[in-house]
Structure formats: structure tokens, C-alpha cells
C-alpha positions in Angstrom: 72.4 -19.6 -27.7 76.0 -20.3 -28.5 78.5 -17.4 -28.5 82.0 -16.8 -29.9 83.6 -18.6 -27.0 81.9 -21.8 -28.2 83.5 -21.7 -31.6 86.6 -23.9 -31.7 89.9 -23.0 -33.4 88.9 -22.7 -37.0 92.0 -23.1 -39.2 90.9 -24.1 -42.7 87.4 -23.0 -41.9 85.3 -20.1 -43.2 83.0 -18.1 -41.1 80.1 -16.1 -42.5 79.6 -13.0 -40.5 76.4 -11.0 -40.8 77.2 -7.4 -39.8 75.1 -4.3 -40.1 77.0 -1.7 -42.0 73.9 0.3 -42.9 75.6 3.6 -42.0 75.1 7.2 -43.2 77.0 7.7 -46.4 77.1 11.1 -48.1 79.1 11.9 -51.3 80.7 8.5 -51.2 82.0 8.8 -47.6 80.8 7.3 -44.3 79.8 10.1 -42.0 79.2 8.1 -38.9 81.2 4.8 -38.5 79.5 3.9 -35.1 78.1 0.5 -36.3 81.3 -0.3 -38.1 83.4 0.3 -35.0 81.1 -1.8 -32.9 81.7 -4.9 -35.1 85.5 -4.8 -35.0 85.9 -6.8 -31.8 83.9 -9.7 -33.3 85.9 -9.6 -36.6 89.3 -9.7 -34.8 88.1 -12.4 -32.4 87.2 -14.6 -35.4 90.5 -13.9 -37.1 92.3 -15.1 -34.0 90.5 -18.4 -34.3 92.3 -18.9 -37.6 89.3 -18.6 -39.8 88.6 -16.8 -43.0 85.9 -14.2 -42.3 83.4 -13.4 -45.1 81.2 -10.4 -44.1 77.8 -9.8 -45.5 75.7 -6.7 -44.9 73.4 -4.2 -46.5 73.2 -0.5 -47.0 70.2 1.6 -47.8 66.6 0.4 -48.1 66.5 -0.9 -51.6 70.0 -2.0 -52.4 71.0 1.2 -54.1 74.0 1.9 -51.9 77.4 0.2 -52.5 79.4 -1.0 -49.5 82.6 0.3 -51.0 82.7 3.4 -48.8 82.3 1.0 -45.8 85.2 -1.1 -47.1 87.4 2.0 -47.1 86.7 2.7 -43.5 87.1 -1.0 -42.5 90.6 -1.1 -44.1 91.7 1.5 -41.6 90.7 -0.8 -38.8 91.3 -4.2 -40.4 94.4 -4.0 -42.5 94.3 -6.2 -45.6 90.5 -6.3 -45.8 89.4 -7.3 -49.3 86.2 -5.9 -50.9 84.6 -8.1 -53.5 81.8 -6.4 -55.5 79.7 -9.6 -55.5 77.0 -10.8 -53.1 78.0 -14.5 -53.5 81.3 -16.2 -54.0 82.0 -19.8 -54.9 83.7 -21.9 -52.4 86.7 -22.2 -54.7 87.0 -18.4 -54.8 86.8 -18.2 -51.0 89.4 -20.9 -50.5 91.8 -19.0 -52.7 92.1 -16.4 -49.9 94.7 -17.1 -47.1 93.5 -18.1 -43.7 92.5 -15.1 -41.4 91.6 -13.1 -44.5 88.6 -10.7 -44.0 86.4 -10.4 -47.1 83.5 -7.9 -47.4 80.9 -8.7 -50.1 78.6 -6.3 -51.8 75.2 -5.1 -50.5 72.9 -8.0 -49.9 69.8 -6.1 -50.8 70.8 -6.1 -54.4 69.5 -9.6 -54.3 65.7 -10.0 -54.1 66.1 -13.3 -52.2 67.5 -11.5 -49.2 64.5 -9.7 -48.0 62.1 -12.4 -49.1 64.1 -15.0 -47.1 64.3 -17.1 -50.2 65.5 -20.7 -49.5 67.8 -20.7 -52.5 69.5 -17.5 -51.6 69.9 -18.8 -48.0 71.5 -21.9 -49.3 73.9 -19.9 -51.5 74.9 -17.9 -48.5 75.4 -21.0 -46.4 77.5 -22.7 -49.1 80.2 -20.1 -48.7 81.0 -21.0 -45.1 81.3 -23.7 -42.4 80.0 -21.5 -39.5 77.6 -18.6 -39.3 77.9 -15.7 -36.8 75.2 -13.0 -36.4 76.5 -9.7 -35.0 73.8 -7.5 -36.6 71.5 -6.8 -33.7 70.2 -3.7 -35.5 68.6 -5.7 -38.3 67.8 -8.9 -36.3 64.1 -7.9 -36.2 64.0 -8.7 -39.9 63.1 -12.2 -41.2 65.7 -12.0 -44.0 67.8 -14.8 -45.5 71.0 -13.5 -44.0 69.4 -13.3 -40.5 67.1 -16.3 -40.1 67.4 -18.4 -43.3 71.2 -19.1 -43.2 71.0 -19.7 -39.4 69.0 -22.8 -40.0 71.7 -24.2 -42.4 75.0 -23.8 -40.5 76.2 -24.1 -36.9 75.2 -20.6 -35.7 76.6 -18.3 -33.0 76.0 -14.8 -31.6 78.7 -12.1 -32.1 80.1 -9.9 -29.3 78.0 -6.9 -30.2 74.8 -8.9 -30.4 75.4 -10.3 -26.9 76.3 -6.9 -25.6 72.9 -5.5 -26.9 71.0 -8.3 -25.3 72.8 -7.9 -22.0 72.2 -4.2 -21.7 68.7 -3.9 -23.1 67.6 -6.8 -20.9 68.2 -4.5 -18.0 65.0 -2.7 -19.0 62.9 -5.9 -19.1 63.3 -6.4 -15.3 64.7 -3.0 -14.2 65.9 -1.7 -11.0 63.8 1.1 -9.6 63.3 4.0 -9.8 63.2 3.5 -13.6 62.8 6.4 -16.0 61.8 5.6 -19.6 62.1 8.4 -22.3 60.7 8.0 -25.7 61.0 10.4 -28.7 60.9 10.3 -32.5 57.8 9.6 -34.6 56.1 6.5 -35.9 53.3 6.6 -33.2 51.8 3.2 -34.3 55.1 1.5 -33.8 55.8 3.0 -30.4 52.4 3.0 -28.8 52.8 -0.6 -27.5 56.0 0.5 -25.8 54.3 3.5 -24.2 51.6 1.2 -22.8 54.1 -1.4 -21.6 56.5 1.0 -19.9 53.7 2.9 -18.2 53.3 -0.3 -16.3 57.0 -1.2 -15.9 58.7 2.2 -15.3 58.2 4.7 -12.5 58.0 7.7 -15.0 57.6 7.9 -18.7 58.6 11.1 -20.6 57.3 11.4 -24.1 58.9 13.9 -26.5 59.4 14.4 -30.2 56.5 14.0 -32.7 55.0 11.3 -30.4 54.1 13.9 -27.9 51.9 15.8 -30.4 49.1 13.3 -30.3 49.2 13.1 -26.6 49.1 16.9 -26.2 46.2 17.2 -28.6 44.4 14.5 -26.7 44.8 16.6 -23.6 43.2 19.5 -25.3 46.3 21.5 -26.2 46.7 23.1 -29.6 49.3 21.6 -31.9 48.9 23.8 -35.0 50.5 22.3 -38.1 52.5 19.7 -36.1 52.9 16.1 -37.3 50.3 13.8 -35.7 49.0 10.3 -36.4 45.4 10.7 -37.5 44.9 6.9 -37.3 45.9 6.7 -33.6 43.3 5.2 -31.3 41.9 7.0 -28.3 44.7 7.9 -25.9 42.6 9.0 -23.0 43.8 6.3 -20.7 47.4 7.1 -21.5 47.1 10.9 -21.1 45.4 10.4 -17.7 48.1 8.0 -16.4 49.9 9.4 -13.4 53.3 8.2 -14.6 53.1 10.1 -17.9 55.3 13.2 -18.3 54.8 15.5 -21.3 56.6 18.7 -22.3 55.3 21.9 -20.7 57.1 24.1 -23.2 57.9 23.4 -26.9 59.9 25.1 -29.7 57.7 26.0 -32.6 58.5 27.1 -36.1 56.3 29.8 -37.5 54.9 30.0 -41.0 57.7 32.5 -41.9 60.4 30.1 -40.8 61.3 31.8 -37.5 61.2 29.8 -34.3 60.8 30.3 -30.5 59.8 28.6 -27.3 56.3 28.8 -26.0 54.1 27.0 -23.4 52.2 24.2 -24.9 48.9 26.1 -24.4 50.2 29.0 -26.6 50.8 27.1 -29.8 48.9 28.8 -32.6 47.4 27.6 -35.8 50.4 28.3 -38.1 52.9 26.9 -35.6 54.7 23.5 -36.1 56.2 21.9 -33.0 59.8 21.1 -33.8 61.5 20.5 -30.4 61.0 20.2 -26.7 61.6 23.4 -24.7 64.7 23.6 -22.5 62.4 24.2 -19.5 60.8 20.8 -20.1 64.2 19.2 -20.1 65.2 20.9 -16.9 62.0 19.7 -15.3 63.3 16.1 -15.7 66.3 16.7 -13.5 64.6 15.4 -10.3 63.5 12.2 -12.0 66.9 11.7 -13.5 68.6 12.3 -10.2 66.5 9.7 -8.5 66.6 7.1 -11.2 68.7 3.9 -11.0 68.2 3.1 -14.6 67.3 5.4 -17.5 66.3 4.1 -21.0 65.9 6.5 -23.8 65.0 5.9 -27.5 64.4 8.5 -30.2 65.2 12.2 -30.6 63.2 15.0 -29.1 63.4 17.4 -32.0 62.7 17.4 -35.7 65.5 17.4 -38.2 68.0 20.2 -37.3 66.3 21.0 -34.1 68.6 19.2 -31.6 68.8 21.6 -28.6 66.4 19.6 -26.5 68.1 16.3 -27.3 71.6 17.8 -26.6 70.3 19.2 -23.3 69.0 15.8 -22.2 72.2 14.1 -23.2 74.1 16.6 -21.0 71.8 15.8 -18.1 72.1 12.1 -18.5 75.9 12.3 -18.9 76.0 13.6 -15.3 73.6 11.0 -13.9 74.7 8.2 -11.6 72.0 5.9 -13.1 72.7 3.2 -15.7 71.9 5.0 -18.9 70.9 3.1 -22.1 70.3 5.0 -25.3 69.1 3.9 -28.7 67.6 5.2 -31.9 69.5 6.0 -35.1 69.2 9.8 -35.1 70.0 10.0 -31.4 73.0 7.7 -31.7 74.3 9.6 -34.7 74.2 12.8 -32.6 76.0 11.1 -29.7 78.7 10.0 -32.2 79.1 13.5 -33.6 79.4 14.9 -30.0 81.8 12.1 -29.1 79.7 11.4 -26.0 79.4 7.6 -26.4 81.6 6.9 -23.3 79.4 9.2 -21.2 76.7 6.5 -21.0 76.4 3.0 -19.8 75.4 1.7 -23.2 74.6 3.1 -26.7 72.6 0.7 -28.8 73.2 0.2 -32.5 69.5 -0.6 -33.0 66.6 1.5 -34.1 63.5 -0.6 -34.9 65.3 -3.7 -33.5 65.8 -2.0 -30.1 62.1 -1.1 -30.0 61.0 -4.6 -30.9 63.4 -6.2 -28.4 62.1 -3.9 -25.6 58.5 -4.8 -26.5 58.9 -8.5 -27.0 62.0 -9.5 -25.2 63.6 -11.1 -28.2 63.9 -10.8 -32.0 63.6 -13.3 -35.0 67.4 -13.2 -35.5 68.0 -14.1 -31.9 65.5 -16.9 -31.9 67.1 -18.3 -35.0 70.4 -18.8 -33.1 68.8 -21.0 -30.5 
């Protein structure tokens, strides 16, 4: 796989850069610029090669979100950036911009051909440029036109953030030991393969968030009204695994909206488990202290219940282990707390991180080879 260092000086050339600017936007303003910031080194490196840089990205699930708020943030980091409210420009339009210009186009997902990996749309994207760069790790698990289609049509290279993701997440594929794996969030069917894999690979696996509800129920503990996956297969072999660690205490929300911490055996019928108890986080201290590498994906609490996640972040920040953290909600919280520099690596990926950890690669990475 070729990287930015393999791109020659590119004066009079145009580079198509696939970024992932799918960031939280509320009332027309970006509330967490983490993914934007992570792409800046690649943009500036491409500018230094003398190229025009045309950036394509998406925002939101169905193309309903404009990238104009992203452009406003980008202009504070890349002076002179131009936002064009189109998904495709003609080559003549692009050539009218000076060399080293940076142009951001409108949300790719307003075009049906993006998600269907339409050949015609891939060709239209490729026609805008001479070179393609993928720096969108967090969407590289998607077989979309801007990820895999265009990579087949142009000389293709990996961006700096994409390479950084591969470098750090690969540490968990052949980890140093002791290795602690922590998994939270929901989507049990998506994460079950990871639980099975890392019970074999890691020395300890702690499961929190909604994922833990199914496992606690399998072990015979009451879960009240808590979210569970009713389609989940038998989990007996997992719950009996000696490496598995589950919360001993949980925060529950009662029917009247009040909340409190209880042992898992004392959850009642009207309770909903919404977070991991702080005692359960404190119980991880020994495993964290011994670990050489810690990988964590997914929050431990539901919605506004972040005490467990914050407590674990604080513990990990004081660890001497290599700490790698991913998952959109967790990363957004890290950004709000300004804790990014407290950890070895914070991944931009959500589903992409999970798939890379499970499979060791992604469609968007394979397309560059």
C-alpha cells in the first residue's frame, strides 16, 4: 500500500481526498471537530506537494446534512478553503482554481451512486483528479464509490490518519501481554464476534454498557427493563469463560426517573440498567496496572449516564500501558474533556474500528493495495 511519501511533487495535478467529516452538528454548528482536526496533517502535506486538493466526504446517514458547517471550521485551520455546494465539478471548473487550493464539495450521500458504489458515479469522482488519497479510516468499512470504486480508477494512496489508525490498531492484533480488552456500547450482534475473538487473544475482557445486560441475564441476574438482544444465541460458553469480567454493581434508573447504584443481584423489575457502578470500575484497577496494552471500544453508560466512562478514562489516563480507545460516543466525550493527549491513541472509527479489529483489514484498505 502506497502512502503520501510515495506521491511525487504534484504541481499542475489535482488530488481527490476522501475524508470523513461526519461530525456532530447541532443548530448549524460543529460540536466536536475531532475528525476534522485529524485530517489537517494530510491536507497540508498534499498542499506542500503543489497539488490542488478536492475533498469529498459525507455527513449524516441519508445525505440530509450539509457540509457547510464543516467548511466554516476548516477555514479556521486551512485559510482560503473554498466550499462548493456540488458533489461533482467538471475538470475545467477545478482547473480554474490556483495550485495548492483546497476545495470541499457537498455531502456525497446526496448522490444515490455513492452508497451503491455505482460505476458511473465512481468514474465521475475519478474524472475530477489525477490521484486519489483515502484518509477516511472511519468509513473504510463501507464499499462505497468514494472508498473502493474510485480507488480502482486512479493511482491511490493512504493518508496520514489512515496509516496512523492501522499502525495503532494493529497493536491489538498481535498484542503485548498482559492485554486488557474493554468493550461497551450496544449492538450485541455486531460485537459478539469481537468478544469471542478477544477472549482468546486478551488476558482479560471486561464487558460493560448494554452489551453486559445479555451476559448478566445469561448468568441468572435480573436485568429489569434493560436493553437486551432477544435474538442473541446462547452465551453460556462466554459467561463461563475465566477471562470474562462483568460489572458487579450497576446504576439503575427507576420507573419514577430516579437513579442509584445497586449490586447486579438487586436489580428489580422496574429498573433499567444505565451505567456501570463506580465500584466495578475500581475493581479493574489491578488489571489496568498490570496491563501492557489496553484496548477499549464503546461507552459504559446510556445517553447522559457517563460517570462510569469518565471514571474509567481517569484510570486509564494514569496507566503506564499503551492505551487505545475508539467508539464515537466515547471519543466525543474524550474530546469534550480535552483528554485526547492522555492516551496513546484515540481512533476516529466506530464500526470501522470494530471491523478492523475483527478482520485485520477493511474494504477501503484493501482497495488501496
